[in-house]
ZAKE-855902 format. One line per field, with one value per residue (C-alpha): residue number from 1; chain; x, y, z. Coordinates in Angstrom, 1 decimal, always signed. Layout:
drense: c(NUM; ...)
tiba: c(A; ...)
px: c(X; ...)
py: c(Y; ...)
pz: c(Z; ...)
//
This chain:
drense: c(1; 2; 3; 4; 5; 6; 7; 8; 9; 10; 11; 12; 13; 14; 15; 16; 17; 18; 19; 20; 21; 22; 23; 24; 25; 26; 27; 28; 29; 30; 31; 32; 33; 34; 35; 36; 37; 38; 39; 40; 41; 42; 43; 44; 45; 46; 47; 48; 49; 50; 51; 52; 53; 54; 55; 56; 57; 58; 59; 60; 61; 62; 63; 64; 65; 66; 67; 68; 69; 70; 71; 72; 73; 74; 75; 76; 77; 78; 79; 80; 81; 82; 83; 84; 85; 86; 87; 88; 89; 90; 91; 92; 93; 94; 95; 96; 97; 98; 99; 100; 101; 102; 103; 104; 105; 106; 107; 108; 109; 110; 111; 112; 113; 114; 115; 116; 117; 118; 119; 120; 121; 122; 123; 124; 125; 126; 127; 128; 129; 130; 131; 132; 133; 134; 135; 136; 137; 138; 139; 140; 141; 142; 143; 144; 145; 146; 147; 148; 149; 150; 151; 152; 153; 154; 155; 156; 157; 158; 159; 160; 161; 162; 163; 164; 165; 166; 167; 168; 169; 170; 171; 172; 173; 174; 175; 176; 177; 178; 179; 180; 181; 182; 183; 184; 185; 186; 187; 188; 189; 190; 191; 192; 193; 194; 195; 196; 197; 198; 199; 200; 201; 202; 203; 204; 205; 206; 207; 208; 209; 210; 211; 212; 213; 214; 215; 216; 217; 218; 219; 220; 221; 222; 223; 224; 225; 226; 227; 228; 229; 230; 231; 232; 233; 234; 235; 236; 237; 238; 239; 240; 241; 242; 243; 244; 245; 246; 247; 248; 249; 250; 251; 252; 253; 254; 255; 256; 257; 258; 259; 260; 261; 262; 263; 264; 265; 266; 267; 268; 269; 270; 271; 272; 273; 274; 275; 276; 277; 278; 279; 280; 281; 282; 283; 284; 285; 286; 287; 288; 289; 290; 291; 292; 293; 294; 295; 296; 297; 298; 299; 300; 301; 302; 303; 304; 305; 306; 307; 308; 309; 310; 311; 312; 313; 314; 315; 316; 317; 318; 319; 320; 321; 322; 323; 324; 325; 326; 327; 328; 329; 330; 331; 332; 333; 334; 335; 336; 337; 338; 339; 340; 341; 342; 343; 344; 345; 346; 347; 348; 349; 350; 351; 352; 353; 354; 355; 356; 357; 358; 359; 360; 361; 362; 363; 364; 365; 366; 367; 368; 369; 370; 371; 372; 373; 374; 375; 376; 377; 378; 379; 380; 381; 382; 383; 384; 385; 386; 387; 388; 389; 390; 391; 392; 393; 394; 395; 396; 397; 398; 399; 400; 401; 402; 403; 404; 405; 406; 407; 408; 409; 410; 411; 412; 413; 414; 415; 416; 417; 418; 419; 420; 421; 422; 423; 424; 425; 426; 427; 428; 429; 430; 431; 432; 433; 434; 435; 436; 437; 438; 439; 440; 441; 442; 443; 444; 445; 446; 447; 448; 449; 450; 451; 452; 453; 454; 455; 456; 457; 458; 459; 460; 461; 462; 463; 464; 465; 466; 467; 468; 469; 470; 471; 472; 473; 474; 475; 476; 477; 478; 479; 480; 481; 482; 483; 484; 485; 486; 487; 488; 489; 490; 491; 492; 493; 494; 495; 496; 497; 498; 499; 500; 501; 502; 503; 504; 505; 506; 507; 508; 509; 510; 511; 512; 513; 514; 515; 516; 517; 518; 519; 520; 521; 522; 523; 524; 525; 526; 527; 528; 529; 530; 531; 532; 533; 534; 535; 536; 537; 538; 539; 540; 541; 542; 543; 544; 545; 546; 547; 548; 549; 550; 551; 552; 553; 554; 555; 556)
tiba: c(A; A; A; A; A; A; A; A; A; A; A; A; A; A; A; A; A; A; A; A; A; A; A; A; A; A; A; A; A; A; A; A; A; A; A; A; A; A; A; A; A; A; A; A; A; A; A; A; A; A; A; A; A; A; A; A; A; A; A; A; A; A; A; A; A; A; A; A; A; A; A; A; A; A; A; A; A; A; A; A; A; A; A; A; A; A; A; A; A; A; A; A; A; A; A; A; A; A; A; A; A; A; A; A; A; A; A; A; A; A; A; A; A; A; A; A; A; A; A; A; A; A; A; A; A; A; A; A; A; A; A; A; A; A; A; A; A; A; A; A; A; A; A; A; A; A; A; A; A; A; A; A; A; A; A; A; A; A; A; A; A; A; A; A; A; A; A; A; A; A; A; A; A; A; A; A; A; A; A; A; A; A; A; A; A; A; A; A; A; A; A; A; A; A; A; A; A; A; A; A; A; A; A; A; A; A; A; A; A; A; A; A; A; A; A; A; A; A; A; A; A; A; A; A; A; A; A; A; A; A; A; A; A; A; A; A; A; A; A; A; A; A; A; A; A; A; A; A; A; A; A; A; A; A; A; A; A; A; A; A; A; A; A; A; A; A; A; A; A; A; A; A; A; A; A; A; A; A; A; A; A; A; A; A; A; A; A; A; A; A; A; A; A; A; A; A; A; A; A; A; A; A; A; A; A; A; A; A; A; A; A; A; A; A; A; A; A; A; A; A; A; A; A; A; A; A; A; A; A; A; A; A; A; A; A; A; A; A; A; A; A; A; A; A; A; A; A; A; A; A; A; A; A; A; A; A; A; A; A; A; A; A; A; A; A; A; A; A; A; A; A; A; A; A; A; A; A; A; A; A; A; A; A; A; A; A; A; A; A; A; A; A; A; A; A; A; A; A; A; A; A; A; A; A; A; A; A; A; A; A; A; A; A; A; A; A; A; A; A; A; A; A; A; A; A; A; A; A; A; A; A; A; A; A; A; A; A; A; A; A; A; A; A; A; A; A; A; A; A; A; A; A; A; A; A; A; A; A; A; A; A; A; A; A; A; A; A; A; A; A; A; A; A; A; A; A; A; A; A; A; A; A; A; A; A; A; A; A; A; A; A; A; A; A; A; A; A; A; A; A; A; A; A; A; A; A; A; A; A; A; A; A; A; A; A; A; A; A; A; A; A; A; A; A; A; A; A; A; A; A; A; A; A; A; A; A; A; A; A; A; A; A; A; A; A; A; A; A; A; A; A; A; A; A; A; A)
px: c(+0.0; +1.2; -0.2; -0.7; -1.0; -3.7; -3.2; -5.4; -4.9; -4.2; -7.1; -5.6; -2.7; -4.0; -5.7; -4.0; -6.7; -9.7; -12.8; -14.0; -17.7; -18.5; -16.8; -18.3; -16.6; -16.2; -13.3; -12.8; -14.7; -13.1; -12.7; -11.9; -9.5; -11.2; -14.3; -15.5; -14.0; -14.8; -16.0; -14.0; -14.7; -12.3; -12.8; -13.0; -14.7; -16.4; -15.0; -15.5; -12.2; -11.7; -9.5; -6.2; -5.9; -7.8; -7.7; -9.3; -9.9; -7.8; -8.2; -10.1; -8.1; -10.2; -13.9; -16.6; -16.7; -13.1; -10.8; -7.1; -4.1; -3.1; -0.7; -2.1; -2.8; -6.6; -6.7; -4.7; -5.5; -4.2; -3.5; -3.1; +0.4; +0.5; +0.3; +3.7; +5.2; +4.1; +6.6; +9.5; +8.6; +7.6; +4.1; +3.6; -0.1; -1.2; -2.0; -5.5; -8.1; -7.6; -10.6; -9.4; -6.5; -4.5; -3.2; +0.5; +1.7; +3.8; +7.3; +8.7; +6.3; +6.5; +3.1; +3.9; +6.4; +8.3; +5.5; +3.1; +2.7; +2.7; +5.9; +6.6; +9.6; +10.9; +14.2; +15.7; +16.5; +19.9; +20.6; +20.9; +18.0; +17.6; +16.0; +14.2; +12.9; +9.3; +6.3; +4.9; +1.8; -0.1; +1.3; +4.9; +7.4; +10.7; +12.3; +15.4; +17.7; +18.0; +20.1; +21.2; +21.0; +23.2; +26.6; +27.7; +28.6; +26.4; +23.7; +20.0; +17.1; +13.6; +11.6; +14.7; +14.9; +17.2; +17.0; +15.1; +13.6; +12.0; +9.3; +7.4; +4.7; +6.3; +9.5; +9.5; +11.6; +11.8; +12.3; +14.0; +11.5; +13.9; +17.0; +20.3; +23.5; +23.6; +25.9; +25.9; +24.4; +23.7; +22.0; +23.9; +22.4; +21.2; +20.6; +17.1; +16.1; +12.9; +10.4; +11.5; +15.2; +17.5; +19.0; +20.7; +21.6; +21.0; +22.3; +19.2; +19.2; +15.9; +12.4; +11.6; +8.4; +5.7; +3.5; +0.0; -1.9; -2.2; -1.7; +1.8; +4.5; +8.1; +10.2; +10.1; +12.5; +13.2; +15.0; +18.5; +18.4; +15.6; +14.7; +13.5; +9.9; +9.8; +6.8; +5.6; +5.5; +3.3; +4.6; +4.8; +2.3; +5.0; +5.0; +5.4; +2.2; +1.6; +4.3; +6.9; +6.9; +10.0; +10.4; +13.2; +14.9; +17.4; +19.5; +18.9; +16.2; +14.6; +12.2; +9.3; +7.6; +3.8; +3.2; +5.1; +3.3; +0.0; +0.7; +1.9; -1.2; -3.5; -1.7; -1.3; +2.5; +3.6; +6.4; +8.5; +7.9; +8.9; +12.3; +13.0; +12.5; +15.8; +15.6; +17.0; +16.4; +18.7; +20.4; +18.8; +15.2; +12.3; +10.7; +7.3; +8.9; +10.6; +7.4; +5.5; +8.2; +8.0; +4.2; +4.7; +7.1; +5.2; +3.7; +1.6; +0.8; +1.2; -2.0; -2.1; -2.0; -5.4; -6.9; -10.2; -10.3; -11.2; -14.8; -15.4; -15.6; -19.1; -20.1; -23.0; -25.8; -25.4; -26.9; -28.3; -25.7; -28.2; -31.4; -34.6; -38.3; -37.6; -34.4; -32.6; -28.8; -27.6; -23.8; -22.4; -21.1; -17.5; -18.7; -20.8; -18.0; -15.7; -18.3; -18.6; -14.8; -14.4; -17.2; -15.8; -12.3; -13.6; -15.4; -12.4; -10.1; -11.9; -13.6; -16.9; -18.7; -22.0; -23.5; -26.9; -28.2; -30.8; -30.8; -33.6; -33.7; -36.8; -35.0; -33.1; -36.3; -38.1; -35.1; -34.8; -38.6; -38.6; -35.4; -34.8; -36.3; -34.4; -31.2; -31.7; -32.3; -29.3; -26.8; -27.9; -27.9; -30.3; -30.1; -30.0; -29.8; -26.5; -24.9; -25.8; -24.7; -21.3; -20.8; -21.6; -19.3; -16.5; -16.8; -16.9; -13.9; -12.0; -13.0; -12.1; -9.3; -8.6; -11.8; -10.2; -7.5; -6.4; -4.2; -0.9; +0.6; +1.2; +1.0; -2.1; -2.1; -4.0; -5.0; -4.7; -7.1; -10.8; -12.1; -15.7; -16.9; -20.6; -22.2; -24.1; -26.5; -26.2; -28.5; -28.3; -27.6; -24.3; -22.7; -19.8; -18.3; -17.1; -15.1; -15.6; -12.0; -11.2; -14.8; -13.9; -13.0; -16.4; -19.6; -23.1; -23.2; -19.8; -20.8; -24.1; -22.4; -19.7; -22.1; -24.6; -21.9; -20.2; -23.4; -24.6; -21.3; -21.2; -24.5; -23.4; -19.9; -18.0; -16.0; -12.2; -10.2; -8.9; -12.5; -13.1; -9.8; -8.3; -11.4; -10.9; -14.5; -17.7; -21.5; -24.3; -27.9; -30.0; -33.2; -33.9; -36.8; -38.0; -35.6; -35.1; -31.4; -28.9; -25.5; -23.0; -19.7; -16.6; -15.0; -11.4; -8.9; -11.1; -12.0; -15.6; -18.7; -21.9; -25.3; -28.3; -31.9; -35.1; -36.3; -39.6; -42.0; -42.2; -43.4; -40.5; -40.3; -38.8; -38.5; -41.9; -43.8; -44.4; -43.8; -43.9; -40.4; -38.6; -36.2; -33.3; -31.5; -27.7; -25.6; -21.8; -19.9; -16.3; -13.1; -12.5; -8.7; -8.5; -11.8; -13.1; -16.7; -16.0; -14.5; -17.3; -20.0; -18.4; -18.1; -21.6; -23.2; -21.2; -22.5; -26.1; -25.4; -24.2; -27.3; -29.7; -28.2; -27.1; -26.5; -28.6; -27.6; -25.9; -26.1; -27.3)
py: c(+0.0; +3.6; +6.9; +9.6; +13.3; +14.5; +18.2; +21.0; +20.7; +23.7; +23.9; +26.6; +28.9; +31.8; +29.7; +30.0; +28.6; +26.4; +25.8; +22.4; +22.3; +18.7; +15.5; +12.4; +10.1; +10.2; +9.3; +5.5; +4.9; +3.1; +4.8; +3.2; +4.6; +7.2; +7.3; +10.9; +11.9; +15.6; +18.7; +21.9; +25.4; +28.0; +31.4; +29.9; +26.5; +24.0; +20.5; +17.0; +15.4; +11.7; +9.6; +8.7; +5.6; +2.8; +3.0; +4.3; +7.9; +8.1; +11.8; +14.8; +18.0; +20.6; +20.7; +21.7; +25.4; +26.0; +27.7; +26.7; +27.5; +25.3; +22.6; +22.5; +19.0; +18.4; +14.7; +11.6; +8.4; +5.0; +3.2; -0.4; -1.8; -2.2; +1.6; +2.1; -0.8; +0.6; +3.4; +1.2; +1.5; +5.0; +5.1; +5.9; +6.6; +9.9; +12.7; +12.8; +15.4; +18.7; +18.2; +14.8; +16.0; +13.4; +13.6; +12.9; +9.4; +8.2; +9.5; +6.3; +6.2; +7.8; +9.1; +10.3; +9.8; +12.4; +12.5; +13.8; +17.4; +16.7; +17.6; +14.7; +13.8; +10.8; +10.4; +8.7; +10.6; +11.0; +9.9; +11.1; +12.1; +12.9; +16.2; +16.1; +18.8; +19.6; +19.8; +23.3; +22.7; +20.0; +20.9; +21.6; +19.0; +20.7; +23.5; +25.6; +26.3; +30.1; +30.2; +28.0; +30.0; +27.5; +26.1; +22.5; +21.8; +24.5; +23.9; +24.6; +25.0; +23.7; +26.1; +28.2; +29.1; +26.7; +27.6; +29.5; +27.7; +28.9; +27.2; +28.4; +29.7; +30.9; +31.6; +30.2; +30.2; +26.7; +26.2; +23.2; +20.8; +19.8; +20.7; +19.3; +19.8; +20.3; +17.5; +17.6; +19.9; +17.8; +20.5; +23.7; +27.2; +27.7; +24.0; +22.8; +19.4; +17.3; +17.1; +14.3; +14.5; +14.5; +18.0; +17.7; +15.4; +16.4; +14.9; +15.0; +15.6; +15.1; +14.7; +15.8; +17.7; +15.6; +17.0; +17.7; +17.6; +16.7; +20.3; +21.1; +21.6; +22.7; +19.6; +15.8; +13.7; +10.0; +7.8; +6.5; +4.1; +2.3; +4.6; +3.6; +4.7; +8.5; +10.5; +12.7; +16.5; +18.9; +20.8; +24.5; +26.4; +27.2; +29.3; +26.4; +26.7; +30.3; +31.4; +33.9; +36.8; +37.8; +41.3; +43.1; +46.2; +47.1; +44.0; +42.8; +40.2; +40.5; +37.9; +38.5; +35.7; +35.2; +36.3; +39.6; +40.1; +39.5; +42.0; +44.6; +44.4; +44.5; +47.6; +49.3; +49.0; +49.5; +47.7; +50.9; +51.0; +47.4; +48.0; +50.6; +48.1; +46.8; +43.1; +41.2; +37.7; +35.3; +37.2; +40.5; +39.2; +41.1; +39.1; +39.4; +41.3; +43.7; +44.7; +45.0; +47.2; +49.3; +49.6; +50.7; +53.5; +54.6; +58.0; +58.1; +61.2; +64.4; +66.4; +69.8; +72.7; +73.8; +70.3; +69.9; +67.6; +64.0; +63.1; +60.8; +57.1; +55.7; +53.9; +51.4; +51.5; +49.0; +45.6; +43.0; +40.4; +37.5; +36.3; +37.5; +37.8; +40.5; +39.4; +36.2; +36.1; +33.9; +33.3; +33.8; +30.7; +30.5; +31.1; +34.0; +35.7; +35.1; +36.7; +39.7; +40.1; +39.9; +42.2; +44.9; +44.4; +44.7; +48.0; +49.4; +48.3; +49.1; +52.4; +50.8; +52.4; +51.0; +50.9; +49.5; +48.6; +46.1; +43.3; +42.0; +38.3; +37.5; +35.2; +33.3; +32.9; +31.4; +29.1; +27.8; +27.2; +25.2; +23.2; +22.8; +19.2; +18.2; +19.7; +17.7; +14.4; +14.8; +16.3; +15.1; +18.6; +21.5; +24.4; +27.5; +31.1; +31.3; +29.4; +32.2; +34.9; +33.2; +32.8; +36.4; +37.6; +35.4; +36.9; +40.4; +39.8; +38.7; +42.0; +44.1; +42.2; +45.0; +44.1; +40.6; +42.0; +42.5; +45.0; +44.2; +47.3; +49.7; +47.0; +45.9; +42.2; +41.4; +37.8; +35.9; +33.2; +33.7; +32.0; +33.0; +32.7; +31.9; +33.0; +30.1; +30.6; +27.9; +26.7; +28.4; +31.8; +30.9; +32.0; +30.6; +31.4; +28.3; +29.0; +27.8; +27.5; +28.5; +29.5; +31.1; +27.6; +26.1; +26.0; +26.3; +22.5; +22.7; +25.7; +24.2; +21.0; +22.9; +25.4; +22.8; +20.4; +23.2; +24.5; +21.0; +20.1; +23.5; +22.8; +19.3; +20.6; +18.6; +21.4; +21.2; +24.2; +25.0; +25.2; +28.4; +30.0; +31.9; +33.5; +36.5; +37.8; +36.9; +36.8; +36.9; +36.2; +38.6; +37.9; +34.4; +35.7; +38.4; +41.3; +43.7; +44.3; +44.8; +46.4; +43.7; +44.0; +43.0; +39.6; +40.6; +40.7; +40.9; +44.4; +43.8; +41.7; +41.4; +41.3; +39.9; +40.5; +38.7; +38.4; +40.3; +41.0; +44.8; +47.1; +48.3; +50.9; +49.4; +52.0; +53.6; +50.6; +49.3; +45.6; +43.2; +41.8; +39.7; +42.3; +41.8; +44.4; +44.0; +45.8; +46.1; +46.9; +47.9; +49.1; +52.6; +52.2; +50.2; +50.4; +53.8; +54.6; +54.5; +51.0; +49.8; +51.2; +49.5; +46.2; +46.0; +47.0; +44.3; +41.7; +43.0; +42.8; +39.2; +38.2; +40.0; +38.6; +35.2; +32.7; +29.7; +27.6; +24.3; +24.6; +21.0)
pz: c(+0.0; -0.7; +0.5; -2.2; -1.6; -4.0; -4.9; -6.2; -10.0; -12.2; -14.7; -17.0; -17.6; -15.5; -12.8; -9.4; -7.0; -7.0; -4.9; -3.8; -4.7; -3.8; -2.7; -4.3; -1.8; +2.0; +4.1; +4.3; +1.1; -1.9; -5.2; -8.6; -11.1; -13.3; -11.0; -10.4; -7.0; -6.6; -8.3; -8.3; -9.5; -10.8; -12.3; -15.7; -15.5; -13.2; -13.6; -12.3; -11.3; -11.6; -9.3; -11.0; -8.9; -7.3; -3.5; -0.3; +0.7; +3.8; +4.6; +3.1; +3.9; +2.1; +2.9; +0.4; -0.2; +0.7; -1.8; -1.9; -4.0; -7.0; -5.7; -2.1; -0.7; -0.7; +0.2; +1.1; -0.9; +0.1; -3.2; -4.2; -4.2; -7.9; -8.4; -6.8; -8.7; -12.0; -11.6; -12.5; -16.2; -17.4; -18.8; -22.4; -22.3; -23.7; -21.3; -19.9; -20.8; -19.0; -16.7; -15.6; -13.7; -11.9; -8.4; -7.9; -7.4; -4.5; -4.5; -5.9; -8.9; -12.2; -13.4; -16.9; -19.6; -21.6; -24.2; -21.5; -20.6; -16.8; -15.0; -12.7; -10.7; -9.0; -7.2; -4.2; -1.0; -2.7; -6.2; -9.8; -12.0; -15.7; -16.5; -19.8; -22.2; -20.9; -23.2; -22.9; -24.9; -26.8; -30.2; -29.0; -30.1; -29.4; -27.4; -27.6; -24.6; -24.3; -21.2; -18.2; -15.0; -13.1; -14.1; -13.6; -10.0; -8.6; -6.1; -7.0; -4.6; -5.1; -7.3; -8.1; -11.8; -13.5; -17.2; -19.9; -22.9; -26.1; -28.2; -31.2; -28.9; -25.7; -23.9; -20.4; -17.2; -15.8; -12.1; -10.5; -9.1; -6.2; -4.4; -5.5; -7.6; -11.3; -12.3; -16.1; -18.7; -21.8; -24.0; -24.3; -24.7; -28.3; -28.9; -30.0; -28.7; -28.9; -26.1; -23.7; -24.6; -21.6; -21.1; -17.8; -14.9; -11.3; -8.1; -5.9; -2.2; -0.4; -2.0; -5.5; -6.1; -7.7; -10.5; -9.4; -12.6; -16.3; -17.2; -18.4; -15.7; -15.9; -16.1; -16.1; -14.0; -14.3; -11.9; -12.5; -9.5; -7.5; -4.6; -1.2; -0.4; +0.1; +1.3; -1.6; -1.2; -3.1; -6.0; -5.8; -8.0; -10.4; -13.6; -16.0; -17.9; -17.6; -19.9; -18.7; -21.0; -22.9; -24.1; -25.9; -24.7; -27.4; -27.7; -24.2; -23.5; -20.0; -18.7; -16.3; -14.5; -15.0; -11.4; -11.9; -15.2; -13.6; -10.8; -13.3; -15.4; -12.4; -11.0; -14.3; -14.5; -18.1; -19.9; -19.7; -15.9; -15.5; -17.2; -14.4; -11.6; -10.1; -9.9; -6.9; -8.3; -10.1; -13.0; -12.0; -12.5; -11.0; -8.2; -6.6; -3.7; -6.1; -7.9; -4.6; -3.2; -6.4; -5.9; -2.3; -3.3; -6.4; -5.8; -8.9; -10.9; -8.8; -8.5; -9.9; -7.5; -8.4; -8.4; -6.5; -3.5; -4.5; -4.1; -1.2; -2.1; -2.3; +0.9; +0.5; +3.0; +5.8; +5.0; +7.4; +8.4; +8.7; +7.3; +8.9; +8.1; +5.5; +3.8; +2.9; +2.9; +0.0; -0.2; -3.7; -5.4; -6.6; -10.2; -9.2; -7.3; -10.3; -12.7; -10.4; -10.2; -14.0; -14.8; -12.5; -13.9; -17.5; -17.0; -15.1; -17.8; -21.1; -21.9; -23.2; -26.1; -27.5; -30.9; -32.1; -35.5; -36.9; -39.4; -41.6; -40.7; -42.9; -45.4; -42.6; -40.6; -43.6; -44.4; -40.8; -40.5; -43.7; -43.1; -39.4; -39.3; -42.4; -40.9; -37.7; -39.5; -41.8; -39.4; -36.0; -34.5; -34.2; -36.6; -34.3; -35.2; -33.2; -36.0; -38.4; -36.0; -35.6; -39.3; -40.0; -37.2; -38.5; -42.0; -40.6; -38.4; -41.5; -43.2; -40.1; -38.3; -35.8; -34.0; -33.6; -31.3; -27.8; -26.0; -24.3; -22.6; -25.5; -28.1; -30.1; -30.6; -33.8; -33.9; -37.1; -35.9; -35.1; -32.0; -31.1; -27.5; -27.0; -23.7; -22.1; -19.2; -16.5; -13.8; -10.4; -11.9; -13.6; -16.9; -18.9; -22.3; -24.2; -27.3; -30.9; -32.2; -35.8; -36.4; -39.8; -41.0; -40.2; -42.3; -40.8; -40.1; -38.3; -36.3; -35.3; -34.1; -32.2; -30.6; -29.5; -28.2; -26.2; -24.8; -23.7; -22.1; -20.4; -18.7; -17.6; -16.4; -19.0; -20.5; -20.8; -19.6; -23.1; -24.3; -22.3; -23.3; -26.2; -27.5; -29.7; -29.9; -28.1; -28.8; -26.2; -27.0; -25.0; -26.9; -25.5; -23.4; -25.7; -24.9; -27.9; -27.2; -24.4; -23.9; -22.9; -21.0; -22.9; -22.2; -21.4; -23.0; -26.1; -27.5; -28.6; -27.9; -30.0; -28.3; -30.2; -29.3; -30.1; -33.7; -33.9; -36.7; -37.3; -40.1; -42.1; -44.9; -48.0; -50.7; -50.7; -49.3; -45.8; -45.3; -42.3; -41.8; -39.2; -37.6; -35.2; -33.1; -32.9; -30.3; -30.2; -27.1; -28.0; -26.3; -27.4; -26.7; -29.9; -31.8; -32.9; -33.8; -37.5; -37.4; -35.0; -37.3; -40.3; -38.5; -37.0; -40.3; -42.1; -39.6; -40.3; -44.1; -43.9; -41.9; -44.2; -47.3; -46.0; -48.8; -47.8; -50.9; -50.1; -46.3; -46.2)
//
């Protein structure tokens, strides 16, 4: 038998904590491998987490409703003996889906092979371990060593930055998963090697951090000798997946960890300001302490001599602290708190401007009414208006690509791919925005299947973390219950969101005649930092044009 520390998994690049919604097993109960063990909620997605092993729940350390950091121990599982034995041969099975995040194995086990994205380590209390090139993403097959931060023979502490690597998607700082001595560097700076290739040998001293999840972690370690049983320890919530950002200042490259970047963006620290912060970390890198000290000392913009005194902050009226005959106190769910936080952050980040137009949906209404049953029979999915909205937006984004952008400091990031987020209402007053990837490459059938599939899995909590990420534009249907239109809040870091109202028969003047047409109001909320009124007007009118003149030939 072996005792496993199960850790809070990291469900996405920017996720730093999670809330336990429900345990499906109690202490002392047996759980089978891949049986749903608990449900967790993050600020992006709710997920059901299966057990990675067969065993007995020995101890639950995090109760329902508690929020803990990624990497924190949430339970102890007593596993079958064959689990530990399986570590002697590295597994070659593909990595699990993102929502099925595995807990770490016992210290003497090896949970994943080099082909997996999980960063897992095994080593004896003192021995030699091979460090291999980590996989920083599903499509990443190789990486280039930019710089080693330690020389051969030097000591490295656990979570101390050890090297910098570059892939075709991201540059990252890789921390050491354990304390020890860098015995041999096998891949020199500037060399490009395949994922899983051995890049260094480390003489370990003490336990090695064990990967907590199926999400990508910094490095993979494999044993070079059979270790005695060692108690596992949780991995620190390191910056492996959330890529460190590399920027150029003249000919010098300076790296900032994801944590530093996140603090800088939240506090409005520009790239130029970052370059002025003196770093005390390894190689002069800016640490969390450095940027927090900078924020403490920052005086901000001096007020003009004639400036009026600041208006007092709004203080809400005192609210009752407990339920009584007149009010009921309802604690906000983790998702509701996350929505509230993101909505406030969006309106504080983007200067919102709104524009409304209308589209004549008569031809599409007639087509859908006549063909929805045939469409369902031939494709196995429902023909919804959202499919047409998405197709029209994808075409308009190709025509006006600046609307398909985001802002990074003083730089506009214009995306060359079109991923459309579709807002989906959930039970218990929830909301989530799954993303249709490469929407511009899908026809109506493909869009209908993708949208219906994502919406159904969103409502059943089956979404994967990457299915709610990387959206470049969003659509929200405000007309489900008859509303004419609404003004949506932008889904950060995007710069625009389309709101669609209900389709309603109205009298419309066509030339000199009045006709009854099926009309639809469209509203566009846009970020005035990037999108001006002229561009917004052109974009929303192009969407309306594509809907009014939609080519319904050869849809099915």
